[in-house]
C-alpha positions in Angstrom: -10.4 10.7 -7.3 -10.1 7.0 -7.9 -9.1 3.8 -6.0 -9.2 0.1 -5.9 -10.5 -1.7 -2.8 -12.0 -4.9 -1.3 -14.1 -5.8 1.7 -17.7 -6.6 2.6 -20.8 -4.8 1.4 -23.4 -3.1 3.7 -26.1 -5.6 4.8 -28.7 -3.9 2.5 -26.4 -3.7 -0.5 -27.0 -5.8 -3.6 -23.3 -6.6 -4.3 -22.0 -10.0 -3.5 -20.3 -10.8 -0.2 -17.4 -10.4 -0.1 -16.9 -7.7 -2.7 -13.8 -9.1 -4.4 -11.8 -6.4 -6.2 -13.7 -3.2 -6.9 -12.8 0.1 -8.4 -14.2 3.6 -8.1 -13.4 6.5 -10.4 -15.6 9.1 -8.5 -14.3 9.1 -5.0 -16.5 6.2 -3.9 -19.8 7.4 -5.2 -20.1 4.3 -7.3 -18.2 1.0 -7.4 -17.3 -1.1 -10.5 -17.1 -4.8 -9.7 -14.0 -6.1 -11.3 -13.1 -9.7 -10.1 -13.9 -12.3 -7.4 -17.3 -10.9 -6.4 -18.8 -13.2 -3.8 -15.7 -15.3 -3.6 -12.7 -13.4 -2.1 -12.0 -10.6 0.4 -8.6 -9.2 -0.4 -6.5 -8.1 2.5 -3.3 -7.4 0.5 -3.8 -5.1 -2.4 -1.7 -2.6 -4.3 -2.1 -0.5 -7.5 0.1 1.6 -9.7 -0.6 5.3 -9.6 -0.3 5.9 -13.3 -1.0 2.3 -14.6 -3.8 -0.3 -14.4 -1.4 -2.7 -12.6 -3.2 -4.2 -9.6 -1.5 -6.8 -7.4 -3.5 -8.9 -4.9 -2.8 -11.8 -2.4 -5.6 -14.4 -2.5 -5.9 -16.4 0.7 -8.1 -19.2 -0.6 -8.8 -20.7 -4.0 -11.6 -19.1 -6.0 -13.0 -19.9 -9.5 -10.3 -17.9 -11.2 -7.0 -18.3 -9.2 -5.3 -20.4 -6.6 -4.0 -19.0 -3.3 -1.0 -16.7 -3.7 0.2 -13.5 -5.4 -1.5 -12.4 -8.6 -1.7 -9.3 -10.8 -3.8 -7.8 -13.6 -2.9 -5.1 -16.1 -6.4 -4.6 -17.4 -8.7 -4.1 -14.5 -9.3 -7.8 -13.8 -10.1 -9.0 -17.3 -7.0 -11.2 -17.2 -4.9 -12.4 -14.3 -1.3 -13.6 -14.1 0.3 -15.6 -11.2 3.6 -14.6 -9.5 6.0 -17.2 -8.0 6.8 -14.9 -5.0 10.2 -16.5 -4.4 12.4 -15.0 -1.8 9.7 -14.0 0.7 11.1 -15.2 4.0 9.2 -13.1 6.5 5.6 -12.4 7.3 4.4 -9.7 4.9 2.4 -6.7 6.2 1.8 -4.3 3.3 2.0 -4.3 -0.5 3.1 -1.3 -2.7 3.2 -1.0 -6.5 5.5 1.2 -8.5 3.6 4.3 -9.8 4.8 3.9 -13.4 6.5 0.5 -13.9 4.0 -2.4 -13.4 6.8 -5.0 -13.0 8.1 -3.4 -9.8 6.4 -4.1 -6.4 7.5 -4.1 -2.8 6.3 -5.9 0.3 6.7 -4.4 3.7 7.5 -7.4 6.0 8.6 -8.2 9.5 12.1 -8.4 8.2 12.2 -5.2 6.1 11.4 -4.1 2.6 11.3 -6.9 -0.1 11.5 -5.7 -3.7 10.6 -7.4 -6.9 11.4 -6.1 -10.4 9.9 -9.1 -12.3 6.2 -8.9 -11.5 6.5 -10.5 -8.1 8.3 -13.7 -9.2 11.3 -13.1 -7.1 12.0 -10.8 -4.1 15.2 -9.4 -2.6 15.6 -7.7 0.9 16.7 -4.2 0.2 16.8 -2.7 3.7 18.3 -3.7 7.0 16.5 -6.6 8.6 14.1 -4.6 10.8 10.4 -4.8 11.3 8.1 -2.3 9.6 4.4 -1.7 9.3 3.9 0.6 6.3 5.5 1.0 2.8 4.7 3.1 -0.2 6.3 4.2 -3.5 6.4 8.0 -4.0 4.4 8.9 -7.1 6.3 12.2 -7.2 9.8 10.6 -7.2 10.1 7.5 -9.5 11.5 4.5 -7.6 11.6 6.2 -4.2 10.2 4.2 -1.3 9.0 5.5 2.1 8.6 3.0 4.8 8.8 2.5 8.6 7.4 1.3 11.9 7.7 4.3 14.2 10.4 6.1 12.2 9.7 7.2 8.6 12.5 6.4 6.2 13.2 7.4 2.6 15.0 5.0 0.3 16.2 6.2 -3.2 16.8 3.8 -6.0 20.4 4.9 -6.5 21.8 2.6 -4.0 22.4 5.2 -1.3 21.6 4.5 2.3 18.0 5.2 3.6 17.4 8.6 5.1 15.4 9.1 8.3 12.7 11.8 8.0 12.2 14.2 10.9 8.8 13.3 12.3 6.6 13.4 15.5 7.2 10.8 18.1 5.0 7.6 17.8 4.2 5.8 21.0 5.8 2.4 21.7 2.3 0.7 21.5 1.5 2.4 18.2 3.0 2.3 14.6 2.4 3.7 11.1 -0.4 2.0 9.1 -0.3 4.1 6.0 2.0 6.6 4.3 1.1 9.0 1.4 3.1 11.4 -0.8 1.6 14.2 -2.9 2.1 13.2 -6.5 2.9 16.8 -7.5 5.0 17.7 -4.4 7.5 15.3 -2.8 7.8 17.6 0.2 4.1 17.0 1.2 3.8 13.8 3.2 1.2 12.3 5.5 1.0 9.2 7.6 -1.6 7.6 9.8 -1.1 5.2 12.7 -3.0 2.3 14.1 -4.2 4.5 17.0 -5.8 6.9 14.4 -3.3 9.7 14.6 -2.9 11.4 11.2 0.1 13.8 10.7 0.8 16.0 7.7 3.9 18.0 6.5 4.3 20.5 3.7 8.1 20.8 4.0 9.5 17.3 3.9 9.2 16.8 7.7 10.6 20.1 9.0 7.2 20.9 10.5 4.2 18.6 11.1 0.5 19.3 11.7 -1.8 16.9 13.6 -4.9 16.3 11.4 -6.7 13.7 13.6 -6.5 12.7 17.2 -6.7 9.1 18.5 -10.5 9.2 18.6 -10.5 9.9 14.8 -11.8 13.4 15.3 -10.5 16.1 13.0 -8.2 18.7 14.4 -9.1 22.3 13.5 -7.2 25.5 14.2 
């Protein structure tokens, strides 16, 4: 189990603060320091499921890049800058296509913004509506899941987005993350800002609550 991440180290850790871009290939047992150690804490980060494409938004200039959207295709050895034209709303989350490193999406206050040219230009591909989470499905090339309090599925064939049956989310809560099983598109999960975690094995027909608002695991 691998992932890319950023943040701050523990007070007793030897890594630089902030961590910059780090990678783990063993579920977090060890971290590989890739870029910007001691210089940048990255709040917008996305990676391709089957590629080494990693996109980041840098808030302040560091020794390698200026503020803005940047990407690497080789685990931080080299960085390219993106023009990010067409972003007209506050962005909330960044998603990277699982197999095509040129395709990325921003979840924004105005909807889903899609780029097919490495983030140089973006187009609004959904209705102008706020959302808080977006992800590409690694099980269905080009399919996007997104939403605020309603989970939506958008196929790349130009058809209208489809609402997924799901548990009710309170008006003061919203989705913070969405995940799709890479081997089974019917298995979905989402988490909310209030720490609810829901899971379905049948595309939303039935849902199981995995964690309550206190972050405690639900057992049956």
